[in-house]
MIDREN-628587 format. One line per field, with one value per atom (N, C-alpha, C): chain; atom name; x, y, z; residue number from 0. Coordinates in nm, 3 decimals, m for minus. Example, Ala and Ser with C-alpha at 12.3 -4.5 7.8 and 13.67 -1.06 7.14 Angstrom:
2
c = A A A A A A
a = N CA C N CA C
X = 1.319 1.230 1.320 1.285 1.367 1.290
Y = m0.569 m0.450 m0.330 m0.225 m0.106 0.003
Z = 0.780 0.780 0.780 0.708 0.714 0.787
k = 0 0 0 1 1 1
***
This chain:
266
c = A A A A A A A A A A A A A A A A A A A A A A A A A A A A A A A A A A A A A A A A A A A A A A A A A A A A A A A A A A A A A A A A A A A A A A A A A A A A A A A A A A A A A A A A A A A A A A A A A A A A A A A A A A A A A A A A A A A A A A A A A A A A A A A A A A A A A A A A A A A A A A A A A A A A A A A A A A A A A A A A A A A A A A A A A A A A A A A A A A A A A A A A A A A A A A A A A A A A A A A A A A A A A A A A A A A A A A A A A A A A A A A A A A A A A A A A A A A A A A A A A A A A A A A A A A A A A A A A A A A A A A A A A A A A A A A A A A A A A A A A A A A A A A A A A A A A A A A A A A A A A A A A A A A A A A A A A A A A A A A A A A A A A A A A A A A A A A A A A A A A A A A A A A A A A A A A A A A A A A A A A A A A A A A A A A A A A A A A A A A A A A A A A A A A A A A A A A A A A A A A A A A A A A A A A A A A A A A A A A A A A A A A A A A A A A A A A A A A A A A A A A A A A A A A A A A A A A A A A A A A A A A A A A A A A A A A A A A A A A A A A A A A A A A A A A A A A A A A A A A A A A A A A A A A A A A A A A A A A A A A A A A A A A A A A A A A A A A A A A A A A A A A A A A A A A A A A A A A A A A A A A A A A A A A A A A A A A A A A A A A A A A A A A A A A A A A A A A A A A A A A A A A A A A A A A A A A A A A A A A A A A A A A A A A A A A A A A A A A A A A A A A A A A A A A A A A A A A A A A A A A A A A A A A A A A A A A A A A A A A A A A A A A A A A A A A A A A A A A A A A A A A A A A A A A A A A A A A A A A A A A A A A A A A A A A A A A A A A A A A A A A A A A A A A A A A A A A A A A A A A A A A A A A A A A A A A A A A A A A A A A A A A A A A A A A A A A A A A A A
a = N CA C N CA C N CA C N CA C N CA C N CA C N CA C N CA C N CA C N CA C N CA C N CA C N CA C N CA C N CA C N CA C N CA C N CA C N CA C N CA C N CA C N CA C N CA C N CA C N CA C N CA C N CA C N CA C N CA C N CA C N CA C N CA C N CA C N CA C N CA C N CA C N CA C N CA C N CA C N CA C N CA C N CA C N CA C N CA C N CA C N CA C N CA C N CA C N CA C N CA C N CA C N CA C N CA C N CA C N CA C N CA C N CA C N CA C N CA C N CA C N CA C N CA C N CA C N CA C N CA C N CA C N CA C N CA C N CA C N CA C N CA C N CA C N CA C N CA C N CA C N CA C N CA C N CA C N CA C N CA C N CA C N CA C N CA C N CA C N CA C N CA C N CA C N CA C N CA C N CA C N CA C N CA C N CA C N CA C N CA C N CA C N CA C N CA C N CA C N CA C N CA C N CA C N CA C N CA C N CA C N CA C N CA C N CA C N CA C N CA C N CA C N CA C N CA C N CA C N CA C N CA C N CA C N CA C N CA C N CA C N CA C N CA C N CA C N CA C N CA C N CA C N CA C N CA C N CA C N CA C N CA C N CA C N CA C N CA C N CA C N CA C N CA C N CA C N CA C N CA C N CA C N CA C N CA C N CA C N CA C N CA C N CA C N CA C N CA C N CA C N CA C N CA C N CA C N CA C N CA C N CA C N CA C N CA C N CA C N CA C N CA C N CA C N CA C N CA C N CA C N CA C N CA C N CA C N CA C N CA C N CA C N CA C N CA C N CA C N CA C N CA C N CA C N CA C N CA C N CA C N CA C N CA C N CA C N CA C N CA C N CA C N CA C N CA C N CA C N CA C N CA C N CA C N CA C N CA C N CA C N CA C N CA C N CA C N CA C N CA C N CA C N CA C N CA C N CA C N CA C N CA C N CA C N CA C N CA C N CA C N CA C N CA C N CA C N CA C N CA C N CA C N CA C N CA C N CA C N CA C N CA C N CA C N CA C N CA C N CA C N CA C N CA C N CA C N CA C N CA C N CA C N CA C N CA C N CA C N CA C N CA C N CA C N CA C N CA C N CA C N CA C N CA C N CA C N CA C N CA C N CA C N CA C N CA C N CA C N CA C N CA C N CA C N CA C N CA C N CA C N CA C N CA C N CA C N CA C N CA C N CA C N CA C N CA C N CA C N CA C N CA C
X = 1.885 1.801 1.707 1.580 1.483 1.525 1.520 1.563 1.445 1.472 1.366 1.402 1.309 1.318 1.223 1.273 1.191 1.156 1.029 0.983 0.927 0.989 0.948 0.905 0.775 0.730 0.747 0.786 0.813 0.787 0.737 0.722 0.741 0.849 0.878 0.876 0.960 0.969 1.113 1.175 1.314 1.337 1.231 1.248 1.240 1.191 1.171 1.233 1.273 1.316 1.439 1.533 1.655 1.622 1.539 1.505 1.428 1.342 1.268 1.365 1.455 1.551 1.640 1.690 1.781 1.711 1.583 1.510 1.500 1.498 1.497 1.636 1.739 1.877 1.922 1.863 1.905 1.830 1.761 1.687 1.781 1.739 1.817 1.815 1.713 1.710 1.753 1.876 1.926 1.842 1.808 1.731 1.826 1.779 1.862 1.880 1.769 1.774 1.662 1.686 1.584 1.564 1.447 1.416 1.336 1.401 1.333 1.272 1.141 1.071 1.011 1.081 1.043 0.932 0.839 0.724 0.735 0.856 0.877 0.900 0.970 0.998 1.073 1.043 1.111 1.189 1.198 1.280 1.410 1.469 1.598 1.584 1.464 1.441 1.537 1.545 1.630 1.777 1.821 1.961 1.996 1.907 1.932 1.932 1.839 1.835 1.960 2.003 2.121 2.250 2.247 2.368 2.391 2.293 2.308 2.414 2.513 2.630 2.604 2.521 2.490 2.450 2.519 2.494 2.357 2.292 2.159 2.051 2.083 1.985 1.990 1.878 1.868 1.754 1.782 1.678 1.621 1.492 1.423 1.339 1.378 1.310 1.187 1.093 0.972 0.903 0.814 0.737 0.629 0.587 0.487 0.351 0.295 0.162 0.060 0.109 0.019 m0.053 m0.014 m0.080 0.028 0.030 0.135 0.144 0.032 0.034 0.136 0.155 0.243 0.388 0.447 0.586 0.601 0.500 0.508 0.516 0.431 0.434 0.564 0.621 0.750 0.855 0.847 0.941 0.921 0.795 0.767 0.827 0.810 0.860 1.012 1.082 1.229 1.289 1.206 1.256 1.319 1.410 1.480 1.456 1.401 1.382 1.269 1.278 1.170 1.048 1.073 0.968 0.973 0.855 0.845 0.787 0.854 0.805 0.779 0.668 0.632 0.651 0.707 0.732 0.705 0.614 0.589 0.701 0.723 0.841 0.837 0.723 0.717 0.702 0.714 0.708 0.847 0.857 0.985 0.956 1.050 1.037 1.120 1.072 1.155 1.251 1.369 1.476 1.442 1.354 1.326 1.201 1.147 1.021 1.025 1.115 1.121 1.151 1.244 1.280 1.159 1.082 0.965 0.854 0.844 0.744 0.777 0.903 0.940 0.915 0.933 0.909 0.763 0.671 0.529 0.482 0.541 0.505 0.532 0.644 0.679 0.595 0.553 0.473 0.334 0.273 0.134 0.118 0.228 0.226 0.138 0.173 0.108 0.211 0.163 0.253 0.244 0.182 0.176 0.168 0.219 0.218 0.202 0.136 0.127 0.140 0.163 0.181 0.103 0.099 0.046 0.152 0.112 0.205 0.176 0.281 0.262 0.210 0.109 0.061 0.157 0.213 0.304 0.233 0.206 0.129 0.221 0.184 0.266 0.292 0.416 0.460 0.438 0.391 0.366 0.448 0.486 0.566 0.483 0.548 0.486 0.372 0.260 0.141 0.095 m0.034 m0.093 m0.084 m0.107 m0.113 m0.223 m0.197 m0.293 m0.413 m0.389 m0.495 m0.525 m0.648 m0.688 m0.732 m0.635 m0.663 m0.585 m0.650 m0.585 m0.612 m0.537 m0.556 m0.427 m0.411 m0.290 m0.312 m0.436 m0.469 m0.563 m0.536 m0.632 m0.673 m0.799 m0.848 m0.935 m0.981 m1.074 m1.198 m1.251 m1.372 m1.351 m1.230 m1.200 m1.187 m1.111 m1.078 m1.197 m1.291 m1.404 m1.490 m1.479 m1.556 m1.481 m1.351 m1.271 m1.124 m1.054 m0.912 m0.831 m0.784 m0.703 m0.556 m0.512 m0.372 m0.306 m0.199 m0.122 m0.019 m0.021 0.064 0.212 0.260 0.403 0.444 0.349 0.382 0.384 0.343 0.320 0.449 0.456 0.560 0.487 0.512 0.436 0.528 0.501 0.581 0.552 0.656 0.641 0.546 0.538 0.449 0.303 0.269 0.132 0.104 0.200 0.184 0.175 0.245 0.239 0.099 0.031 m0.104 m0.210 m0.185 m0.286 m0.269 m0.151 m0.132 m0.085 m0.037 0.013 m0.100 m0.064 m0.161 m0.242 m0.375 m0.453 m0.422 m0.405 m0.358 m0.467 m0.593 m0.701 m0.706 m0.734 m0.738 m0.839 m0.954 m1.058 m1.023 m0.913 m0.868 m0.750 m0.716 m0.607 m0.630 m0.531 m0.531 m0.591 m0.656 m0.710 m0.669 m0.574 m0.528 m0.465 m0.411 m0.353 m0.463 m0.574 m0.686 m0.735 m0.742 m0.785 m0.692 m0.562 m0.466 m0.475 m0.492 m0.500 m0.619 m0.730 m0.845 m0.810 m0.742 m0.701 m0.609 m0.512 m0.417 m0.489 m0.591 m0.661 m0.738 m0.756 m0.819 m0.718 m0.589 m0.482 m0.413 m0.408 m0.343 m0.396 m0.398 m0.426 m0.304 m0.325 m0.214 m0.182 m0.057 m0.011 0.009 m0.064 m0.066 0.008 0.091 0.160 0.098 0.048 m0.013 0.090 0.215 0.322 0.341 0.361 0.385 0.529 0.545 0.678 0.702 0.611 0.620 0.586 0.657 0.615 0.537 0.406 0.315 0.282 0.319 0.293 0.145 0.074 m0.070 m0.092 m0.074 m0.086 m0.189 m0.317 m0.422 m0.399 m0.347 m0.329 m0.225 m0.123 m0.017 m0.030 m0.142 m0.161 m0.230 m0.205 m0.272 m0.422 m0.458 m0.599 m0.677 m0.608 m0.676 m0.787 m0.907 m1.020 m1.091 m1.044 m1.106 m1.240 m1.342 m1.472 m1.473 m1.475 m1.455 m1.563 m1.689 m1.795 m1.781 m1.749 m1.732 m1.613 m1.503 m1.384 m1.405 m1.484 m1.511 m1.588 m1.686 m1.759 m1.667 m1.575 m1.480 m1.394 m1.348 m1.263 m1.341 m1.460 m1.540 m1.579 m1.611 m1.648 m1.527 m1.409 m1.288 m1.261 m1.278 m1.256 m1.361 m1.484 m1.592 m1.556 m1.508 m1.472 m1.354 m1.258 m1.141 m1.180 m1.270 m1.313 m1.391 m1.455 m1.532 m1.441 m1.311 m1.216 m1.151 m1.196 m1.143 m1.098 m1.095 m1.056 m1.163 m1.119 m1.212 m1.245 m1.374 m1.423 m1.515 m1.512 m1.609 m1.745 m1.848 m1.984 m1.998 m1.936 m1.946 m1.878 m1.764 m1.693 m1.774 m1.835 m1.914 m2.037 m2.100 m2.214 m2.172 m2.058 m2.007 m1.973 m1.914 m1.880 m2.006 m2.108 m2.234 m2.297 m2.295 m2.352 m2.279 m2.146 m2.068 m2.083 m2.094 m2.111 m2.244 m2.349 m2.480 m2.487 m2.422 m2.419 m2.345 m2.230 m2.152 m2.232 m2.304 m2.386 m2.500 m2.562 m2.671 m2.620 m2.503 m2.446 m2.412 m2.394 m2.365 m2.489 m2.607 m2.731 m2.772 m2.713 m2.753 m2.895 m2.971 m3.110 m3.124 m3.243 m3.274 m3.253 m3.291 m3.281 m3.136 m3.051 m2.908 m2.849 m2.891 m2.838 m2.885 m3.003 m3.055 m2.975 m2.898 m2.819 m2.700 m2.666 m2.552 m2.600 m2.552 m2.592 m2.471
Y = 0.656 0.551 0.612 0.571 0.619 0.574 0.667 0.636 0.594 0.501 0.441 0.448 0.499 0.490 0.381 0.292 0.185 0.224 0.219 0.256 0.132 0.099 m0.018 0.028 0.034 0.065 m0.061 m0.042 m0.161 m0.135 m0.239 m0.237 m0.379 m0.397 m0.527 m0.643 m0.634 m0.742 m0.792 m0.823 m0.864 m0.994 m1.074 m1.202 m1.190 m1.078 m1.066 m0.942 m0.844 m0.717 m0.731 m0.816 m0.830 m0.888 m0.991 m1.051 m0.953 m0.870 m0.770 m0.669 m0.616 m0.517 m0.576 m0.696 m0.756 m0.783 m0.815 m0.837 m0.708 m0.594 m0.465 m0.432 m0.462 m0.433 m0.521 m0.640 m0.737 m0.726 m0.615 m0.597 m0.584 m0.640 m0.627 m0.482 m0.406 m0.262 m0.198 m0.150 m0.102 0.011 m0.001 0.105 0.209 0.332 0.441 0.433 0.402 0.400 0.312 0.258 0.180 0.245 0.303 0.372 0.279 0.234 0.151 0.245 0.263 0.363 0.296 0.308 0.236 0.309 0.231 0.286 0.259 0.283 0.267 0.124 0.045 m0.095 m0.104 m0.210 m0.232 m0.364 m0.428 m0.549 m0.511 m0.604 m0.577 m0.531 m0.491 m0.453 m0.345 m0.234 m0.121 m0.162 m0.237 m0.281 m0.369 m0.460 m0.551 m0.476 m0.384 m0.306 m0.221 m0.160 m0.073 m0.151 m0.280 m0.362 m0.409 m0.388 m0.429 m0.341 m0.404 m0.331 m0.279 m0.174 m0.112 0.033 0.126 0.268 0.315 0.235 0.273 0.255 0.180 0.151 0.260 0.321 0.426 0.391 0.393 0.367 0.500 0.518 0.641 0.610 0.667 0.636 0.726 0.673 0.749 0.689 0.765 0.716 0.620 0.532 0.431 0.495 0.469 0.520 0.408 0.289 0.178 0.185 0.279 0.296 0.302 0.207 0.203 0.330 0.404 0.527 0.627 0.632 0.733 0.711 0.592 0.574 0.578 0.531 0.540 0.686 0.769 0.911 0.979 0.937 0.991 0.957 0.834 0.793 0.870 0.891 0.968 1.108 1.168 1.305 1.312 1.207 1.208 1.146 1.090 1.018 1.111 1.053 1.129 1.075 0.957 0.895 0.956 0.941 0.986 0.897 0.772 0.673 0.620 0.588 0.536 0.395 0.302 0.164 0.130 0.062 0.025 m0.125 m0.158 m0.298 m0.315 m0.406 m0.432 m0.516 m0.502 m0.559 m0.711 m0.774 m0.920 m0.981 m0.897 m0.945 m0.937 m0.986 m0.980 m0.977 m0.917 m0.908 m1.015 m1.058 m1.137 m1.042 m1.090 m1.001 m0.910 m0.951 m0.870 m0.784 m0.770 m0.698 m0.556 m0.475 m0.335 m0.324 m0.403 m0.400 m0.431 m0.532 m0.570 m0.466 m0.400 m0.295 m0.175 m0.136 m0.024 m0.059 m0.183 m0.225 m0.207 m0.252 m0.239 m0.094 m0.019 0.122 0.199 0.169 0.238 0.189 0.064 0.008 0.070 0.094 0.141 0.279 0.347 0.489 0.514 0.451 0.479 0.537 0.593 0.647 0.567 0.450 0.361 0.218 0.126 m0.014 m0.103 m0.217 m0.319 m0.456 m0.558 m0.693 m0.793 m0.914 m1.024 m1.067 m1.155 m1.202 m1.347 m1.415 m1.548 m1.533 m1.608 m1.612 m1.700 m1.646 m1.722 m1.747 m1.873 m1.910 m1.952 m1.921 m1.958 m2.109 m2.146 m2.285 m2.369 m2.307 m2.381 m2.327 m2.200 m2.142 m2.093 m2.078 m2.021 m2.108 m2.043 m2.114 m2.059 m2.042 m2.000 m1.848 m1.800 m1.655 m1.591 m1.471 m1.402 m1.350 m1.303 m1.247 m1.337 m1.328 m1.401 m1.299 m1.228 m1.123 m1.150 m1.127 m1.139 m1.011 m0.908 m0.778 m0.698 m0.598 m0.515 m0.384 m0.351 m0.223 m0.243 m0.173 m0.162 m0.015 0.011 0.147 0.182 0.305 0.348 0.258 0.225 0.143 0.006 m0.047 m0.174 m0.153 m0.051 m0.031 0.010 0.083 0.128 0.008 m0.102 m0.223 m0.313 m0.326 m0.412 m0.371 m0.380 m0.345 m0.459 m0.437 m0.538 m0.500 m0.411 m0.366 m0.411 m0.487 m0.534 m0.428 m0.382 m0.269 m0.295 m0.413 m0.444 m0.457 m0.442 m0.451 m0.315 m0.210 m0.080 m0.004 0.050 0.143 0.262 0.384 0.500 0.622 0.706 0.826 0.925 0.990 1.077 1.195 1.239 1.351 1.315 1.188 1.144 1.151 1.108 1.112 1.256 1.345 1.486 1.543 1.494 1.541 1.475 1.352 1.280 1.303 1.352 1.381 1.263 1.156 1.042 0.960 0.875 0.786 0.863 0.850 0.912 0.845 0.925 0.873 0.859 0.881 0.871 0.732 0.728 0.603 0.505 0.555 0.464 0.401 0.446 0.386 0.291 0.265 0.172 0.039 m0.008 m0.135 m0.124 m0.012 0.005 0.139 0.206 0.336 0.322 0.204 0.184 0.185 0.119 0.118 0.261 0.340 0.479 0.556 0.531 0.599 0.549 0.419 0.366 0.428 0.447 0.511 0.652 0.726 0.861 0.858 0.768 0.757 0.724 0.639 0.594 0.705 0.819 0.934 1.010 0.981 1.050 0.961 0.832 0.738 0.598 0.516 0.374 0.306 0.189 0.105 0.006 0.005 m0.098 m0.226 m0.329 m0.451 m0.566 m0.634 m0.754 m0.876 m0.967 m1.088 m1.179 m1.166 m1.248 m1.218 m1.322 m1.306 m1.260 m1.137 m1.080 m1.040 m1.083 m1.054 m1.181 m1.203 m1.304 m1.231 m1.254 m1.183 m1.271 m1.226 m1.302 m1.291 m1.400 m1.401 m1.469 m1.390 m1.440 m1.355 m1.390 m1.307 m1.280 m1.379 m1.363 m1.256 m1.243 m1.147 m1.018 m1.003 m0.886 m0.773 m0.651 m0.535 m0.540 m0.625 m0.639 m0.732 m0.795 m0.885 m0.811 m0.868 m0.808 m0.698 m0.668 m0.561 m0.609 m0.525 m0.554 m0.501 m0.593 m0.556 m0.460 m0.486 m0.399 m0.258 m0.247 m0.116 m0.043 m0.116 m0.055 m0.012 m0.089 m0.049 0.082 0.096 0.222 0.337 0.311 0.416 0.461 0.364 0.398 0.477 0.429 0.497 0.636 0.651 0.782 0.876 0.825 0.906 0.955 0.866 0.902 1.004 0.984 1.078 1.219 1.227 1.357 1.417 1.333 1.383 1.439 1.371 1.421 1.551 1.571 1.694 1.815 1.788 1.897 1.947 1.895 1.949 1.849 1.718 1.618 1.609 1.588 1.584 1.440 1.406 1.278 1.305 1.216 1.231 1.180 1.201 1.166 1.018 0.932 0.788 0.747 0.805 0.774 0.819 0.936 0.986 0.899 0.853 0.763 0.632 0.580 0.456 0.475 0.589 0.620 0.628 0.695 0.707 0.571 0.487 0.354 0.272 0.274 0.196 0.253 0.384 0.446 0.403 0.407 0.370 0.221 0.139 m0.005 m0.034 0.033 0.013 0.055 0.165 0.214 0.116 0.065 m0.032 m0.159 m0.207 m0.328 m0.310 m0.185 m0.156 m0.115 m0.135 m0.108 0.037 0.120 0.260 0.271 0.366 0.381 0.436 0.418 0.472 0.622 0.690 0.835 0.881 0.803 0.835 0.822 0.718 0.693 0.798 0.852 0.954 1.084 1.104 1.225 1.226 1.109 1.098 1.140 1.255 1.308 1.358
Z = m1.518 m1.459 m1.355 m1.358 m1.259 m1.119 m1.024 m0.888 m0.801 m0.710 m0.628 m0.480 m0.400 m0.255 m0.208 m0.126 m0.067 0.076 0.109 0.243 0.313 0.428 0.507 0.645 0.673 0.810 0.896 1.020 1.101 1.249 1.314 1.460 1.511 1.588 1.652 1.552 1.449 1.350 1.340 1.453 1.452 1.374 1.357 1.287 1.135 1.085 0.940 0.877 0.956 0.899 0.809 0.845 0.765 0.627 0.622 0.493 0.406 0.467 0.390 0.329 0.410 0.361 0.253 0.275 0.177 0.044 0.049 m0.077 m0.158 m0.089 m0.158 m0.212 m0.135 m0.177 m0.292 m0.304 m0.404 m0.536 m0.559 m0.684 m0.804 m0.916 m1.039 m1.091 m1.051 m1.075 m0.944 m0.933 m0.804 m0.745 m0.619 m0.554 m0.496 m0.484 m0.433 m0.283 m0.211 m0.065 m0.011 0.107 0.179 0.314 0.335 0.460 0.550 0.657 0.756 0.858 0.849 0.930 1.053 1.165 1.287 1.361 1.414 1.485 1.635 1.689 1.832 1.877 1.797 1.834 1.966 2.041 2.169 2.169 2.051 2.040 1.967 1.895 1.827 1.682 1.643 1.504 1.457 1.529 1.486 1.481 1.579 1.585 1.465 1.432 1.320 1.187 1.171 1.047 1.031 1.140 1.137 1.112 1.142 1.127 0.984 0.896 0.756 0.690 0.634 0.582 0.441 0.433 0.305 0.333 0.272 0.301 0.253 0.171 0.124 0.230 0.334 0.439 0.546 0.573 0.675 0.770 0.900 1.000 1.046 1.028 1.066 1.191 1.304 1.429 1.450 1.528 1.561 1.681 1.741 1.854 1.806 1.895 1.856 1.833 1.716 1.682 1.666 1.630 1.608 1.474 1.389 1.259 1.151 1.057 0.954 0.871 0.861 0.781 0.833 0.964 1.024 0.984 1.005 0.959 0.808 0.734 0.588 0.543 0.601 0.562 0.602 0.714 0.756 0.650 0.599 0.495 0.365 0.327 0.206 0.217 0.334 0.356 0.343 0.386 0.385 0.259 0.173 0.056 m0.047 m0.125 m0.229 m0.369 m0.380 m0.511 m0.591 m0.724 m0.812 m0.798 m0.763 m0.745 m0.602 m0.547 m0.412 m0.417 m0.350 m0.342 m0.196 m0.171 m0.034 m0.013 0.103 0.138 0.287 0.322 0.463 0.522 0.651 0.716 0.729 0.705 0.710 0.571 0.467 0.330 0.265 0.143 0.070 m0.080 m0.154 m0.299 m0.369 m0.485 m0.574 m0.646 m0.689 m0.736 m0.853 m0.943 m1.063 m1.050 m0.931 m0.914 m0.973 m0.926 m0.969 m1.118 m1.166 m1.308 m1.396 m1.360 m1.440 m1.430 m1.317 m1.305 m1.394 m1.398 m1.486 m1.633 m1.667 m1.805 m1.844 m1.757 m1.790 m1.777 m1.684 m1.669 m1.798 m1.861 m1.985 m2.103 m2.097 m2.205 m2.211 m2.094 m2.094 m2.029 m2.005 m1.963 m1.840 m1.730 m1.602 m1.506 m1.396 m1.293 m1.163 m1.170 m1.054 m1.104 m1.024 m1.062 m0.939 m0.960 m0.855 m0.919 m0.838 m0.889 m0.805 m0.853 m0.773 m0.672 m0.581 m0.477 m0.442 m0.398 m0.341 m0.198 m0.165 m0.027 0.054 0.161 0.247 0.380 0.408 0.527 0.642 0.766 0.882 0.887 0.902 0.916 0.790 0.682 0.558 0.441 0.449 0.343 0.226 0.112 m0.007 m0.057 m0.087 m0.132 m0.267 m0.284 m0.411 m0.430 m0.552 m0.574 m0.489 m0.443 m0.357 m0.436 m0.558 m0.640 m0.760 m0.806 m0.926 m1.030 m1.087 m1.184 m1.311 m1.425 m1.554 m1.632 m1.598 m1.661 m1.650 m1.733 m1.731 m1.659 m1.631 m1.570 m1.451 m1.342 m1.232 m1.227 m1.256 m1.265 m1.145 m1.142 m1.037 m1.035 m1.154 m1.161 m1.097 m1.104 m1.037 m0.886 m0.848 m0.706 m0.621 m0.675 m0.596 m0.553 m0.626 m0.593 m0.495 m0.513 m0.425 m0.434 m0.323 m0.322 m0.384 m0.505 m0.573 m0.581 m0.490 m0.489 m0.360 m0.371 m0.256 m0.219 m0.096 m0.056 m0.084 m0.052 m0.069 m0.215 m0.306 m0.448 m0.516 m0.445 m0.511 m0.539 m0.660 m0.703 m0.763 m0.714 m0.757 m0.770 m0.867 m0.886 m0.774 m0.723 m0.607 m0.636 m0.761 m0.795 m0.768 m0.783 m0.756 m0.606 m0.525 m0.380 m0.330 m0.393 m0.354 m0.376 m0.477 m0.507 m0.418 m0.378 m0.298 m0.148 m0.107 0.035 0.119 0.057 0.134 0.194 0.292 0.356 0.461 0.459 0.566 0.700 0.805 0.934 1.039 1.003 1.101 1.164 1.293 1.368 1.311 1.265 1.217 1.082 1.021 0.895 0.916 1.040 1.070 1.000 0.930 0.857 0.717 0.685 0.549 0.489 0.552 0.501 0.364 0.333 0.200 0.093 0.121 0.026 0.001 0.108 0.093 0.000 0.011 m0.077 m0.220 m0.239 m0.376 m0.450 m0.381 m0.444 m0.491 m0.406 m0.444 m0.566 m0.562 m0.673 m0.803 m0.794 m0.916 m0.985 m0.920 m0.987 m1.071 m1.052 m1.123 m1.226 m1.199 m1.289 m1.263 m1.368 m1.348 m1.287 m1.228 m1.185 m1.297 m1.341 m1.434 m1.352 m1.387 m1.303 m1.371 m1.292 m1.336 m1.268 m1.348 m1.294 m1.227 m1.270 m1.214 m1.064 m0.986 m0.842 m0.821 m0.772 m0.753 m0.607 m0.519 m0.376 m0.299 m0.190 m0.092 0.017 0.019 0.108 0.228 0.347 0.469 0.507 0.496 0.525 0.660 0.766 0.903 0.978 0.970 1.031 1.179 1.252 1.397 1.429 1.343 1.369 1.291 1.223 1.137 1.212 1.166 1.221 1.189 1.093 1.055 1.148 1.243 1.336 1.410 1.407 1.477 1.402 1.281 1.202 1.145 1.154 1.096 0.953 0.857 0.717 0.666 0.699 0.648 0.703 0.830 0.891 0.830 0.808 0.752 0.608 0.535 0.396 0.392 0.478 0.483 0.522 0.616 0.657 0.539 0.459 0.344 0.240 0.205 0.103 0.151 0.279 0.333 0.330 0.366 0.361 0.219 0.124 m0.017 m0.062 m0.018 m0.051 m0.002 0.121 0.178 0.104 0.065 m0.009 m0.144 m0.214 m0.344 m0.330 m0.217 m0.195 m0.175 m0.150 m0.125 m0.253 m0.367 m0.491 m0.595 m0.559 m0.658 m0.767 m0.889 m1.001 m1.039 m1.031 m1.080 m1.198 m1.296 m1.404 m1.358 m1.438 m1.396 m1.364 m1.447 m1.425 m1.294 m1.267 m1.142 m1.021 m1.029 m0.917 m0.893 m0.998 m0.983 m0.917 m0.960 m0.902 m0.755 m0.720 m0.582 m0.496 m0.545 m0.471 m0.446 m0.549 m0.537 m0.430 m0.433 m0.338 m0.196 m0.185 m0.054 0.008 m0.069 m0.017 0.016 m0.066 m0.039 0.090 0.110 0.232 0.355 0.344 0.455 0.485 0.380 0.397 0.465 0.424 0.483 0.630 0.673 0.813 0.891 0.830 0.900 0.905 0.817 0.813 0.760 0.812 0.772 0.631 0.575 0.443 0.442 0.549 0.556 0.563 0.631 0.631 0.492 0.423 0.288 0.188 0.212 0.120 0.123 0.231 0.241 0.146 0.094 0.001 m0.137 m0.184 m0.314 m0.389
k = 0 0 0 1 1 1 2 2 2 3 3 3 4 4 4 5 5 5 6 6 6 7 7 7 8 8 8 9 9 9 10 10 10 11 11 11 12 12 12 13 13 13 14 14 14 15 15 15 16 16 16 17 17 17 18 18 18 19 19 19 20 20 20 21 21 21 22 22 22 23 23 23 24 24 24 25 25 25 26 26 26 27 27 27 28 28 28 29 29 29 30 30 30 31 31 31 32 32 32 33 33 33 34 34 34 35 35 35 36 36 36 37 37 37 38 38 38 39 39 39 40 40 40 41 41 41 42 42 42 43 43 43 44 44 44 45 45 45 46 46 46 47 47 47 48 48 48 49 49 49 50 50 50 51 51 51 52 52 52 53 53 53 54 54 54 55 55 55 56 56 56 57 57 57 58 58 58 59 59 59 60 60 60 61 61 61 62 62 62 63 63 63 64 64 64 65 65 65 66 66 66 67 67 67 68 68 68 69 69 69 70 70 70 71 71 71 72 72 72 73 73 73 74 74 74 75 75 75 76 76 76 77 77 77 78 78 78 79 79 79 80 80 80 81 81 81 82 82 82 83 83 83 84 84 84 85 85 85 86 86 86 87 87 87 88 88 88 89 89 89 90 90 90 91 91 91 92 92 92 93 93 93 94 94 94 95 95 95 96 96 96 97 97 97 98 98 98 99 99 99 100 100 100 101 101 101 102 102 102 103 103 103 104 104 104 105 105 105 106 106 106 107 107 107 108 108 108 109 109 109 110 110 110 111 111 111 112 112 112 113 113 113 114 114 114 115 115 115 116 116 116 117 117 117 118 118 118 119 119 119 120 120 120 121 121 121 122 122 122 123 123 123 124 124 124 125 125 125 126 126 126 127 127 127 128 128 128 129 129 129 130 130 130 131 131 131 132 132 132 133 133 133 134 134 134 135 135 135 136 136 136 137 137 137 138 138 138 139 139 139 140 140 140 141 141 141 142 142 142 143 143 143 144 144 144 145 145 145 146 146 146 147 147 147 148 148 148 149 149 149 150 150 150 151 151 151 152 152 152 153 153 153 154 154 154 155 155 155 156 156 156 157 157 157 158 158 158 159 159 159 160 160 160 161 161 161 162 162 162 163 163 163 164 164 164 165 165 165 166 166 166 167 167 167 168 168 168 169 169 169 170 170 170 171 171 171 172 172 172 173 173 173 174 174 174 175 175 175 176 176 176 177 177 177 178 178 178 179 179 179 180 180 180 181 181 181 182 182 182 183 183 183 184 184 184 185 185 185 186 186 186 187 187 187 188 188 188 189 189 189 190 190 190 191 191 191 192 192 192 193 193 193 194 194 194 195 195 195 196 196 196 197 197 197 198 198 198 199 199 199 200 200 200 201 201 201 202 202 202 203 203 203 204 204 204 205 205 205 206 206 206 207 207 207 208 208 208 209 209 209 210 210 210 211 211 211 212 212 212 213 213 213 214 214 214 215 215 215 216 216 216 217 217 217 218 218 218 219 219 219 220 220 220 221 221 221 222 222 222 223 223 223 224 224 224 225 225 225 226 226 226 227 227 227 228 228 228 229 229 229 230 230 230 231 231 231 232 232 232 233 233 233 234 234 234 235 235 235 236 236 236 237 237 237 238 238 238 239 239 239 240 240 240 241 241 241 242 242 242 243 243 243 244 244 244 245 245 245 246 246 246 247 247 247 248 248 248 249 249 249 250 250 250 251 251 251 252 252 252 253 253 253 254 254 254 255 255 255 256 256 256 257 257 257 258 258 258 259 259 259 260 260 260 261 261 261 262 262 262 263 263 263 264 264 264 265 265 265
***
């Protein structure tokens, strides 16, 4: 059986961490380990996670960075599973999530998978699906236009992460470092996508790390980061490079970059 490490980055989530961990432990496809990667919590998060009576749960402590990429990468480094699954500390999985992902992964031969999710609103509970997609594959051509991958739904083979270098940790990519990684992954494998909602995704803008983020500026940061990464040796075909150039120039234009600045992108 393929082994799975679940990585949960967390900071001060004492109200949700137990439900997140238990949703990973209760999978119909048993996971090998659940790494709760703490980012310097000062509430009861670590104590509650450590109190869960299951030897698969390990609390990995760290200093506060304020960037989810840092604890996630710490978890990747310490993981033992052949496959890595990411779960945010305020989200939860439905019981058959991992099992259904392995089924579609084998059907269409990908090394990464994502799913749709139920939007969970504060004080309202489960709402509508987060994504409106009807497709089995999310490719580079899809991702370069818009991020259609929900972080808490991702399951990826560790060999892919070894090639992409994990989540970029730069401060200016805070809150969008996952999108930057998905772009890198999409140059190596498509994402096998399940339209079925298999995650409860907490959609609380006020309590999210994305609060106050300027979307246009962040999109340019992500595309620029990916541009620099591809310049270090990643192979894109001609069509992918043209698409990347187009999106880079559009992002720069939307942020008020001059014509002469945009002309430097070649």
